[in-house]
DRENPA-3360 file (N, C-alpha, C; in nm, 2 decimals, always signed):
BEGIN
1 = MNAIIHAA = +12.72/+12.57/+8.97/+12.62/+12.47/+8.96/+12.49/+12.51/+9.05 ~ +12.52/+12.56/+9.17/+12.41/+12.60/+9.25/+12.31/+12.69/+9.18 ~ +12.37/+12.79/+9.12/+12.29/+12.89/+9.05/+12.21/+12.83/+8.93 ~ +12.28/+12.74/+8.86/+12.21/+12.67/+8.75/+12.10/+12.59/+8.79 ~ +12.12/+12.51/+8.90/+12.02/+12.42/+8.95/+11.90/+12.51/+9.00 ~ +11.93/+12.61/+9.07/+11.82/+12.70/+9.13/+11.74/+12.76/+9.01 ~ +11.80/+12.81/+8.91/+11.73/+12.86/+8.79/+11.64/+12.75/+8.73 ~ +11.70/+12.63/+8.71/+11.62/+12.52/+8.65/+11.50/+12.49/+8.74;
9 = MEDAGRLI = +11.51/+12.48/+8.87/+11.40/+12.45/+8.96/+11.29/+12.56/+8.95 ~ +11.34/+12.68/+8.94/+11.24/+12.79/+8.94/+11.16/+12.79/+8.80 ~ +11.23/+12.77/+8.69/+11.16/+12.76/+8.56/+11.07/+12.64/+8.56 ~ +11.12/+12.53/+8.60/+11.04/+12.41/+8.60/+10.91/+12.42/+8.68 ~ +10.92/+12.48/+8.80/+10.81/+12.51/+8.88/+10.70/+12.59/+8.81 ~ +10.74/+12.69/+8.74/+10.65/+12.78/+8.67/+10.58/+12.71/+8.56 ~ +10.66/+12.63/+8.48/+10.61/+12.55/+8.37/+10.50/+12.46/+8.42 ~ +10.53/+12.38/+8.52/+10.44/+12.28/+8.57/+10.31/+12.35/+8.63;
17 = EGGIDGIQ = +10.33/+12.46/+8.70/+10.21/+12.53/+8.75/+10.13/+12.58/+8.64 ~ +10.19/+12.62/+8.53/+10.12/+12.67/+8.41/+10.05/+12.56/+8.33 ~ +10.08/+12.43/+8.36/+10.00/+12.33/+8.30/+10.07/+12.25/+8.19 ~ +10.20/+12.26/+8.17/+10.27/+12.19/+8.06/+10.26/+12.04/+8.08 ~ +10.29/+11.96/+7.97/+10.28/+11.82/+7.98/+10.41/+11.75/+8.01 ~ +10.52/+11.82/+7.98/+10.65/+11.76/+8.01/+10.76/+11.87/+8.00 ~ +10.88/+11.84/+8.04/+10.99/+11.94/+8.04/+11.11/+11.88/+7.96 ~ +11.17/+11.96/+7.87/+11.29/+11.92/+7.81/+11.41/+12.00/+7.86;
25 = IENQWDRP = +11.51/+11.93/+7.91/+11.63/+12.00/+7.98/+11.74/+12.01/+7.88 ~ +11.80/+12.12/+7.86/+11.90/+12.15/+7.76/+12.02/+12.22/+7.83 ~ +12.14/+12.21/+7.77/+12.25/+12.29/+7.81/+12.25/+12.41/+7.71 ~ +12.15/+12.49/+7.71/+12.13/+12.60/+7.62/+12.23/+12.71/+7.62 ~ +12.29/+12.73/+7.74/+12.39/+12.84/+7.75/+12.54/+12.79/+7.75 ~ +12.56/+12.67/+7.70/+12.69/+12.61/+7.68/+12.75/+12.67/+7.55 ~ +12.75/+12.80/+7.54/+12.79/+12.86/+7.41/+12.93/+12.91/+7.41 ~ +13.00/+12.91/+7.29/+12.96/+12.85/+7.17/+12.95/+12.69/+7.18;
33 = FLKADQIG = +12.85/+12.63/+7.11/+12.83/+12.49/+7.12/+12.95/+12.41/+7.06 ~ +12.97/+12.29/+7.12/+13.07/+12.20/+7.07/+13.00/+12.09/+6.99 ~ +13.08/+12.04/+6.89/+13.03/+11.92/+6.82/+13.02/+11.80/+6.91 ~ +12.94/+11.70/+6.87/+12.90/+11.59/+6.96/+13.03/+11.52/+7.01 ~ +13.13/+11.50/+6.92/+13.24/+11.42/+6.97/+13.34/+11.50/+7.06 ~ +13.30/+11.63/+7.08/+13.39/+11.72/+7.16/+13.32/+11.75/+7.30 ~ +13.20/+11.71/+7.31/+13.13/+11.74/+7.44/+13.19/+11.66/+7.55 ~ +13.22/+11.73/+7.66/+13.30/+11.67/+7.77/+13.22/+11.60/+7.87;
41 = FETVAAIT = +13.29/+11.53/+7.96/+13.23/+11.46/+8.07/+13.16/+11.55/+8.16 ~ +13.22/+11.67/+8.18/+13.16/+11.77/+8.27/+13.02/+11.82/+8.23 ~ +12.99/+11.82/+8.10/+12.86/+11.86/+8.05/+12.76/+11.75/+8.08 ~ +12.79/+11.62/+8.06/+12.70/+11.51/+8.10/+12.68/+11.51/+8.25 ~ +12.78/+11.53/+8.33/+12.77/+11.53/+8.47/+12.68/+11.65/+8.52 ~ +12.70/+11.77/+8.46/+12.62/+11.88/+8.50/+12.47/+11.87/+8.47 ~ +12.44/+11.82/+8.35/+12.30/+11.80/+8.31/+12.24/+11.69/+8.40 ~ +12.31/+11.59/+8.42/+12.26/+11.48/+8.51/+12.23/+11.53/+8.65;
49 = AVVTHLKK = +12.31/+11.62/+8.70/+12.29/+11.68/+8.83/+12.16/+11.76/+8.83 ~ +12.14/+11.84/+8.73/+12.02/+11.93/+8.72/+11.90/+11.84/+8.71 ~ +11.90/+11.74/+8.62/+11.78/+11.65/+8.61/+11.75/+11.58/+8.74 ~ +11.85/+11.53/+8.81/+11.83/+11.46/+8.93/+11.76/+11.55/+9.03 ~ +11.80/+11.67/+9.04/+11.72/+11.76/+9.13/+11.58/+11.78/+9.09 ~ +11.56/+11.80/+8.96/+11.42/+11.82/+8.91/+11.34/+11.70/+8.93 ~ +11.39/+11.58/+8.91/+11.32/+11.46/+8.93/+11.28/+11.44/+9.08 ~ +11.36/+11.48/+9.17/+11.32/+11.47/+9.31/+11.20/+11.55/+9.35;
57 = RFDVPMGI = +11.19/+11.66/+9.28/+11.08/+11.76/+9.32/+10.96/+11.74/+9.23 ~ +10.97/+11.72/+9.10/+10.86/+11.72/+9.01/+10.83/+11.59/+8.95 ~ +10.71/+11.56/+8.93/+10.66/+11.43/+8.87/+10.60/+11.45/+8.74 ~ +10.68/+11.49/+8.64/+10.63/+11.51/+8.50/+10.72/+11.44/+8.40 ~ +10.68/+11.40/+8.29/+10.77/+11.34/+8.19/+10.88/+11.44/+8.15 ~ +11.00/+11.39/+8.14/+11.12/+11.48/+8.10/+11.20/+11.42/+7.99 ~ +11.26/+11.51/+7.91/+11.35/+11.47/+7.80/+11.48/+11.55/+7.80 ~ +11.57/+11.51/+7.72/+11.71/+11.57/+7.72/+11.75/+11.61/+7.58;
65 = NVHLNGVR = +11.81/+11.73/+7.57/+11.87/+11.78/+7.45/+12.01/+11.83/+7.48 ~ +12.11/+11.77/+7.43/+12.25/+11.81/+7.45/+12.30/+11.88/+7.33 ~ +12.33/+12.00/+7.34/+12.38/+12.08/+7.22/+12.53/+12.05/+7.21 ~ +12.59/+12.02/+7.09/+12.51/+12.03/+6.96/+12.50/+11.90/+6.90 ~ +12.39/+11.84/+6.90/+12.36/+11.70/+6.85/+12.43/+11.60/+6.93 ~ +12.45/+11.62/+7.06/+12.51/+11.52/+7.15/+12.40/+11.41/+7.19 ~ +12.36/+11.33/+7.09/+12.25/+11.24/+7.12/+12.29/+11.12/+7.21 ~ +12.41/+11.07/+7.19/+12.45/+10.96/+7.28/+12.47/+11.02/+7.43;
73 = QALAVAVA = +12.52/+11.14/+7.44/+12.53/+11.20/+7.57/+12.39/+11.21/+7.63 ~ +12.30/+11.26/+7.55/+12.16/+11.28/+7.60/+12.10/+11.14/+7.64 ~ +12.12/+11.04/+7.56/+12.07/+10.91/+7.59/+12.13/+10.86/+7.73 ~ +12.26/+10.88/+7.75/+12.32/+10.84/+7.88/+12.25/+10.91/+7.99 ~ +12.23/+11.04/+7.98/+12.16/+11.11/+8.09/+12.02/+11.06/+8.11 ~ +11.95/+11.04/+8.00/+11.81/+11.00/+8.00/+11.79/+10.86/+8.07 ~ +11.88/+10.77/+8.04/+11.87/+10.64/+8.10/+11.90/+10.64/+8.25 ~ +12.01/+10.72/+8.28/+12.05/+10.73/+8.42/+11.95/+10.80/+8.51;
81 = TGCQWVRA = +11.87/+10.89/+8.45/+11.78/+10.97/+8.53/+11.63/+10.93/+8.51 ~ +11.60/+10.84/+8.42/+11.47/+10.80/+8.40/+11.38/+10.89/+8.31 ~ +11.45/+10.96/+8.22/+11.38/+11.05/+8.12/+11.32/+10.97/+8.01 ~ +11.22/+11.03/+7.94/+11.15/+10.95/+7.84/+11.19/+10.98/+7.69 ~ +11.26/+11.09/+7.66/+11.30/+11.11/+7.52/+11.43/+11.19/+7.52 ~ +11.48/+11.20/+7.39/+11.60/+11.28/+7.36/+11.57/+11.35/+7.23 ~ +11.63/+11.46/+7.20/+11.62/+11.53/+7.08/+11.75/+11.52/+7.00 ~ +11.74/+11.49/+6.87/+11.85/+11.48/+6.78/+11.84/+11.59/+6.67;
89 = FELANAYI = +11.93/+11.68/+6.67/+11.92/+11.79/+6.56/+11.94/+11.73/+6.42 ~ +12.03/+11.63/+6.41/+12.06/+11.57/+6.28/+12.07/+11.42/+6.30 ~ +11.96/+11.35/+6.29/+11.96/+11.21/+6.30/+12.01/+11.14/+6.18 ~ +11.97/+11.20/+6.06/+12.01/+11.15/+5.93/+12.07/+11.26/+5.85 ~ +12.15/+11.22/+5.75/+12.22/+11.32/+5.66/+12.32/+11.41/+5.73 ~ +12.34/+11.53/+5.69/+12.43/+11.62/+5.75/+12.40/+11.76/+5.72 ~ +12.45/+11.86/+5.79/+12.43/+12.00/+5.76/+12.55/+12.08/+5.82 ~ +12.56/+12.20/+5.78/+12.67/+12.29/+5.83/+12.62/+12.38/+5.94;
97 = SSAGIMEA = +12.67/+12.36/+6.06/+12.62/+12.43/+6.18/+12.73/+12.54/+6.21 ~ +12.70/+12.61/+6.32/+12.79/+12.71/+6.36/+12.92/+12.65/+6.42 ~ +12.91/+12.52/+6.45/+13.03/+12.45/+6.50/+13.10/+12.37/+6.39 ~ +13.05/+12.38/+6.27/+13.11/+12.30/+6.16/+13.02/+12.20/+6.10 ~ +13.07/+12.11/+6.03/+12.98/+12.01/+5.96/+12.93/+11.91/+6.07 ~ +12.79/+11.90/+6.07/+12.73/+11.81/+6.17/+12.68/+11.69/+6.10 ~ +12.74/+11.57/+6.13/+12.70/+11.45/+6.06/+12.59/+11.38/+6.14 ~ +12.53/+11.28/+6.07/+12.41/+11.21/+6.12/+12.45/+11.14/+6.25;
105 = AGPQALRY = +12.36/+11.16/+6.35/+12.39/+11.09/+6.48/+12.32/+10.95/+6.49 ~ +12.23/+10.93/+6.40/+12.15/+10.81/+6.40/+12.22/+10.68/+6.41 ~ +12.32/+10.65/+6.32/+12.39/+10.52/+6.32/+12.45/+10.48/+6.46 ~ +12.51/+10.58/+6.52/+12.57/+10.55/+6.65/+12.47/+10.55/+6.76 ~ +12.38/+10.65/+6.75/+12.28/+10.67/+6.86/+12.18/+10.55/+6.88 ~ +12.14/+10.50/+6.77/+12.04/+10.39/+6.77/+12.11/+10.26/+6.83 ~ +12.24/+10.24/+6.80/+12.31/+10.13/+6.85/+12.34/+10.15/+7.00 ~ +12.37/+10.28/+7.04/+12.40/+10.31/+7.18/+12.27/+10.29/+7.26;
113 = RSFLKADT = +12.16/+10.33/+7.21/+12.03/+10.31/+7.28/+12.01/+10.16/+7.31 ~ +12.04/+10.08/+7.20/+12.02/+9.94/+7.22/+12.12/+9.88/+7.32 ~ +12.24/+9.93/+7.32/+12.34/+9.89/+7.42/+12.30/+9.92/+7.56 ~ +12.23/+10.03/+7.58/+12.18/+10.07/+7.71/+12.05/+10.00/+7.74 ~ +12.00/+9.92/+7.65/+11.87/+9.84/+7.67/+11.76/+9.94/+7.70 ~ +11.76/+10.05/+7.62/+11.66/+10.15/+7.64/+11.57/+10.17/+7.52 ~ +11.56/+10.07/+7.43/+11.49/+10.09/+7.30/+11.34/+10.12/+7.33 ~ +11.28/+10.06/+7.43/+11.14/+10.08/+7.46/+11.12/+10.19/+7.57;
121 = RVMIFGDF = +11.23/+10.24/+7.62/+11.21/+10.34/+7.74/+11.24/+10.48/+7.70 ~ +11.33/+10.50/+7.60/+11.37/+10.64/+7.56/+11.34/+10.66/+7.41 ~ +11.25/+10.75/+7.38/+11.22/+10.79/+7.24/+11.33/+10.88/+7.19 ~ +11.35/+10.88/+7.06/+11.44/+10.97/+6.99/+11.36/+11.05/+6.89 ~ +11.36/+11.18/+6.91/+11.29/+11.27/+6.82/+11.39/+11.34/+6.73 ~ +11.38/+11.33/+6.60/+11.48/+11.38/+6.51/+11.43/+11.50/+6.43 ~ +11.51/+11.61/+6.42/+11.47/+11.73/+6.35/+11.48/+11.70/+6.20 ~ +11.39/+11.77/+6.13/+11.39/+11.78/+5.98/+11.43/+11.92/+5.95;
129 = HVKHGSHQ = +11.55/+11.93/+5.87/+11.60/+12.07/+5.83/+11.61/+12.16/+5.96 ~ +11.68/+12.11/+6.05/+11.69/+12.18/+6.18/+11.73/+12.33/+6.16 ~ +11.68/+12.42/+6.25/+11.71/+12.56/+6.25/+11.86/+12.58/+6.27 ~ +11.91/+12.71/+6.24/+12.04/+12.75/+6.26/+12.15/+12.67/+6.19 ~ +12.12/+12.64/+6.06/+12.22/+12.57/+5.98/+12.19/+12.58/+5.83 ~ +12.29/+12.54/+5.75/+12.28/+12.54/+5.61/+12.28/+12.39/+5.57 ~ +12.18/+12.36/+5.48/+12.17/+12.22/+5.44/+12.21/+12.20/+5.29 ~ +12.29/+12.29/+5.24/+12.34/+12.29/+5.10/+12.43/+12.16/+5.08;
137 = IISDKSLE = +12.48/+12.11/+5.19/+12.57/+12.00/+5.18/+12.50/+11.88/+5.13 ~ +12.37/+11.87/+5.14/+12.29/+11.76/+5.08/+12.18/+11.82/+4.98 ~ +12.22/+11.92/+4.91/+12.12/+11.99/+4.82/+12.08/+11.90/+4.71 ~ +12.15/+11.79/+4.68/+12.10/+11.70/+4.57/+11.99/+11.62/+4.61 ~ +11.95/+11.62/+4.74/+11.84/+11.54/+4.79/+11.71/+11.63/+4.80 ~ +11.60/+11.58/+4.76/+11.48/+11.66/+4.77/+11.44/+11.67/+4.92 ~ +11.35/+11.77/+4.95/+11.30/+11.78/+5.09/+11.23/+11.65/+5.13 ~ +11.15/+11.60/+5.03/+11.08/+11.48/+5.06/+11.17/+11.36/+5.10;
145 = EQAEDVQT = +11.28/+11.35/+5.03/+11.38/+11.24/+5.06/+11.44/+11.27/+5.20 ~ +11.47/+11.39/+5.23/+11.53/+11.42/+5.36/+11.43/+11.40/+5.48 ~ +11.31/+11.43/+5.46/+11.21/+11.40/+5.56/+11.19/+11.25/+5.58 ~ +11.19/+11.17/+5.47/+11.18/+11.03/+5.48/+11.31/+10.97/+5.54 ~ +11.42/+11.03/+5.52/+11.55/+10.98/+5.58/+11.54/+10.98/+5.73 ~ +11.48/+11.09/+5.79/+11.46/+11.09/+5.94/+11.38/+10.97/+5.98 ~ +11.27/+10.94/+5.91/+11.19/+10.83/+5.94/+11.27/+10.70/+5.93 ~ +11.34/+10.69/+5.82/+11.42/+10.57/+5.79/+11.53/+10.55/+5.89;
153 = ALADGLIV = +11.58/+10.66/+5.95/+11.68/+10.65/+6.06/+11.62/+10.60/+6.19 ~ +11.49/+10.56/+6.19/+11.42/+10.50/+6.30/+11.39/+10.60/+6.41 ~ +11.36/+10.72/+6.37/+11.32/+10.82/+6.47/+11.18/+10.79/+6.52 ~ +11.15/+10.81/+6.65/+11.02/+10.79/+6.70/+10.93/+10.91/+6.68 ~ +10.98/+11.02/+6.63/+10.90/+11.14/+6.60/+10.99/+11.23/+6.52 ~ +10.93/+11.31/+6.43/+11.00/+11.41/+6.35/+10.97/+11.55/+6.40 ~ +11.07/+11.63/+6.41/+11.05/+11.77/+6.46/+11.07/+11.87/+6.34 ~ +10.98/+11.96/+6.32/+10.99/+12.06/+6.22/+11.00/+12.19/+6.28;
161 = TGHKTGSA = +11.09/+12.28/+6.23/+11.11/+12.41/+6.29/+11.11/+12.52/+6.19 ~ +11.12/+12.64/+6.23/+11.15/+12.75/+6.14/+11.30/+12.76/+6.12 ~ +11.34/+12.88/+6.08/+11.48/+12.90/+6.04/+11.57/+12.94/+6.16 ~ +11.51/+12.98/+6.27/+11.59/+13.02/+6.39/+11.50/+13.00/+6.52 ~ +11.56/+13.01/+6.63/+11.49/+13.00/+6.76/+11.38/+13.10/+6.76 ~ +11.26/+13.05/+6.79/+11.14/+13.14/+6.80/+11.07/+13.16/+6.67 ~ +11.12/+13.11/+6.56/+11.05/+13.12/+6.43/+10.97/+12.99/+6.40 ~ +10.85/+13.00/+6.36/+10.76/+12.89/+6.34/+10.77/+12.84/+6.19;
169 = PTREDVEW = +10.75/+12.71/+6.17/+10.73/+12.66/+6.04/+10.60/+12.71/+5.98 ~ +10.58/+12.70/+5.85/+10.46/+12.74/+5.79/+10.36/+12.63/+5.80 ~ +10.23/+12.67/+5.79/+10.12/+12.57/+5.79/+10.14/+12.47/+5.67 ~ +10.18/+12.53/+5.56/+10.20/+12.44/+5.44/+10.31/+12.34/+5.46 ~ +10.42/+12.38/+5.52/+10.53/+12.29/+5.55/+10.49/+12.18/+5.64 ~ +10.41/+12.21/+5.75/+10.37/+12.11/+5.84/+10.27/+12.01/+5.77 ~ +10.18/+12.06/+5.69/+10.08/+11.98/+5.63/+10.16/+11.88/+5.53 ~ +10.25/+11.94/+5.46/+10.33/+11.86/+5.36/+10.41/+11.75/+5.43;
177 = IKQVVQIP = +10.48/+11.78/+5.54/+10.56/+11.68/+5.61/+10.47/+11.57/+5.67 ~ +10.35/+11.60/+5.72/+10.26/+11.51/+5.77/+10.22/+11.40/+5.66 ~ +10.22/+11.45/+5.54/+10.18/+11.36/+5.43/+10.30/+11.27/+5.39 ~ +10.42/+11.31/+5.42/+10.54/+11.24/+5.37/+10.58/+11.13/+5.47 ~ +10.56/+11.15/+5.60/+10.60/+11.05/+5.70/+10.49/+10.99/+5.77 ~ +10.51/+10.88/+5.83/+10.41/+10.81/+5.91/+10.43/+10.81/+6.06 ~ +10.53/+10.88/+6.10/+10.56/+10.89/+6.24/+10.51/+11.02/+6.30 ~ +10.49/+11.03/+6.43/+10.44/+11.16/+6.49/+10.53/+11.28/+6.45;
185 = VLIGSGLS = +10.47/+11.39/+6.43/+10.53/+11.52/+6.39/+10.51/+11.62/+6.50 ~ +10.62/+11.68/+6.54/+10.62/+11.79/+6.64/+10.67/+11.92/+6.59 ~ +10.62/+12.03/+6.64/+10.68/+12.16/+6.61/+10.78/+12.19/+6.71 ~ +10.90/+12.23/+6.66/+11.02/+12.25/+6.75/+11.05/+12.39/+6.78 ~ +10.99/+12.48/+6.71/+11.01/+12.63/+6.74/+10.90/+12.71/+6.69 ~ +10.88/+12.83/+6.76/+10.79/+12.93/+6.71/+10.64/+12.92/+6.74 ~ +10.60/+12.81/+6.81/+10.46/+12.80/+6.84/+10.42/+12.90/+6.95 ~ +10.32/+12.98/+6.92/+10.28/+13.08/+7.01/+10.13/+13.10/+7.02;
193 = LDNLEALY = +10.08/+13.19/+7.10/+9.94/+13.21/+7.11/+9.88/+13.26/+6.98 ~ +9.96/+13.33/+6.90/+9.92/+13.39/+6.77/+9.89/+13.28/+6.67 ~ +9.98/+13.18/+6.67/+9.96/+13.08/+6.56/+9.91/+12.94/+6.61 ~ +9.88/+12.93/+6.74/+9.84/+12.81/+6.80/+9.72/+12.74/+6.73 ~ +9.62/+12.82/+6.71/+9.50/+12.76/+6.65/+9.53/+12.71/+6.51 ~ +9.62/+12.77/+6.43/+9.64/+12.74/+6.30/+9.74/+12.61/+6.29 ~ +9.83/+12.60/+6.38/+9.93/+12.50/+6.37/+9.92/+12.38/+6.46 ~ +9.87/+12.40/+6.58/+9.87/+12.29/+6.68/+9.78/+12.18/+6.64;
201 = PLVDGAIV = +9.66/+12.20/+6.58/+9.58/+12.09/+6.54/+9.64/+12.00/+6.43 ~ +9.74/+12.05/+6.37/+9.80/+11.97/+6.26/+9.91/+11.87/+6.31 ~ +9.96/+11.89/+6.43/+10.07/+11.81/+6.48/+10.04/+11.72/+6.60 ~ +10.14/+11.64/+6.64/+10.12/+11.55/+6.75/+10.18/+11.60/+6.88 ~ +10.24/+11.72/+6.87/+10.31/+11.77/+6.99/+10.39/+11.89/+6.96 ~ +10.45/+11.95/+7.06/+10.54/+12.07/+7.03/+10.64/+12.09/+7.14 ~ +10.75/+12.15/+7.11/+10.85/+12.19/+7.20/+10.85/+12.35/+7.20 ~ +10.82/+12.40/+7.32/+10.81/+12.55/+7.33/+10.91/+12.60/+7.43;
209 = GSNFKIDE = +10.99/+12.70/+7.38/+11.09/+12.76/+7.47/+11.08/+12.90/+7.49 ~ +11.13/+12.98/+7.39/+11.13/+13.13/+7.40/+10.99/+13.19/+7.42 ~ +10.89/+13.13/+7.37/+10.75/+13.19/+7.38/+10.70/+13.18/+7.53 ~ +10.76/+13.10/+7.61/+10.72/+13.09/+7.75/+10.81/+13.18/+7.84 ~ +10.90/+13.25/+7.78/+10.99/+13.34/+7.86/+10.94/+13.48/+7.87 ~ +10.98/+13.55/+7.97/+10.94/+13.69/+7.99/+10.98/+13.77/+7.86 ~ +10.89/+13.84/+7.80/+10.92/+13.92/+7.68/+10.96/+13.83/+7.57 ~ +10.93/+13.70/+7.57/+10.96/+13.61/+7.47/+11.11/+13.61/+7.44;
217 = NLRNPVDL = +11.19/+13.64/+7.54/+11.34/+13.64/+7.53/+11.39/+13.52/+7.60 ~ +11.46/+13.43/+7.52/+11.51/+13.30/+7.57/+11.60/+13.32/+7.69 ~ +11.66/+13.43/+7.71/+11.75/+13.45/+7.82/+11.68/+13.48/+7.95 ~ +11.55/+13.51/+7.94/+11.48/+13.55/+8.06/+11.42/+13.43/+8.13 ~ +11.37/+13.44/+8.26/+11.30/+13.33/+8.32/+11.17/+13.30/+8.26 ~ +11.11/+13.19/+8.30/+10.98/+13.15/+8.25/+10.88/+13.25/+8.30 ~ +10.78/+13.28/+8.22/+10.67/+13.37/+8.26/+10.55/+13.29/+8.28 ~ +10.51/+13.27/+8.41/+10.40/+13.18/+8.45/+10.27/+13.22/+8.37;
225 = QRVSRFME = +10.24/+13.35/+8.36/+10.12/+13.39/+8.30/+10.11/+13.35/+8.15 ~ +10.23/+13.37/+8.08/+10.23/+13.33/+7.94/+10.21/+13.18/+7.93 ~ +10.27/+13.10/+8.01/+10.25/+12.95/+8.01/+10.11/+12.92/+8.03 ~ +10.04/+12.98/+8.13/+9.91/+12.95/+8.17/+9.81/+12.98/+8.05 ~ +9.83/+13.10/+7.99/+9.74/+13.14/+7.88/+9.76/+13.04/+7.76 ~ +9.88/+13.01/+7.74/+9.91/+12.92/+7.63/+9.85/+12.78/+7.65 ~ +9.86/+12.72/+7.77/+9.81/+12.59/+7.79/+9.66/+12.59/+7.81 ~ +9.60/+12.70/+7.85/+9.45/+12.70/+7.85/+9.40/+12.70/+7.71;
233 = KVKIIRRA = +9.47/+12.76/+7.62/+9.42/+12.76/+7.48/+9.45/+12.62/+7.42 ~ +9.56/+12.56/+7.46/+9.59/+12.42/+7.41/+9.47/+12.33/+7.45 ~ +9.43/+12.34/+7.58/+9.32/+12.25/+7.63/+9.19/+12.27/+7.55 ~ +9.16/+12.40/+7.52/+9.04/+12.42/+7.44/+9.05/+12.36/+7.30 ~ +9.17/+12.37/+7.24/+9.19/+12.31/+7.10/+9.18/+12.15/+7.11 ~ +9.23/+12.10/+7.22/+9.23/+11.95/+7.24/+9.08/+11.90/+7.25 ~ +9.00/+11.98/+7.32/+8.86/+11.94/+7.34/+8.78/+11.96/+7.22 ~ +8.82/+12.04/+7.12/+8.74/+12.07/+7.00/+8.72/+11.94/+6.91;
% end
């Protein structure tokens, strides 16, 4: 745990120095990932410990993502530590993940958030056609219906991704989804300096991971220079 906390503190420090707006904490290396109902107490405790250390040192908005689709676990951590959002890979419908069939987290997660009296304190961002999975299990539903289902599941925002970590959605996909839903849309993977001007003006926010790492490798530490260049460009786009 000491090594994990140290690495988190180092990465967070570089991200904040580089100008980011907020930090999402994940158990990214808890691989192979477990399904939500198999995630243990030790995972929740470990993430809570990391976030507690980050909160003591840094004053930026923070969110939680517990792999794989552990939305209730993420909500528990968020409420206990004062974080502002959680990410749900599958809030509505279902898909086939590396861990097996992943069912909708929304019905239980929304009720659990209400139980925690956190409806107005913790946002839930739900992925649309989340990366790293097959959605053939619901192939009888149109993409439009699936996007609307995330909104109907009472997501506070919809996340659109490419097909894998580091791959971006197309401009056409982002524009189409923005027309389908009335909630904020975020890009959840693949946003980079190369496509920032084309994609960022279309959305309401973004989650950036591998692009901020040394050599764009998710296993490496955060690269302060990459973060700084990225955020400087973001500021220019926001002023335009």
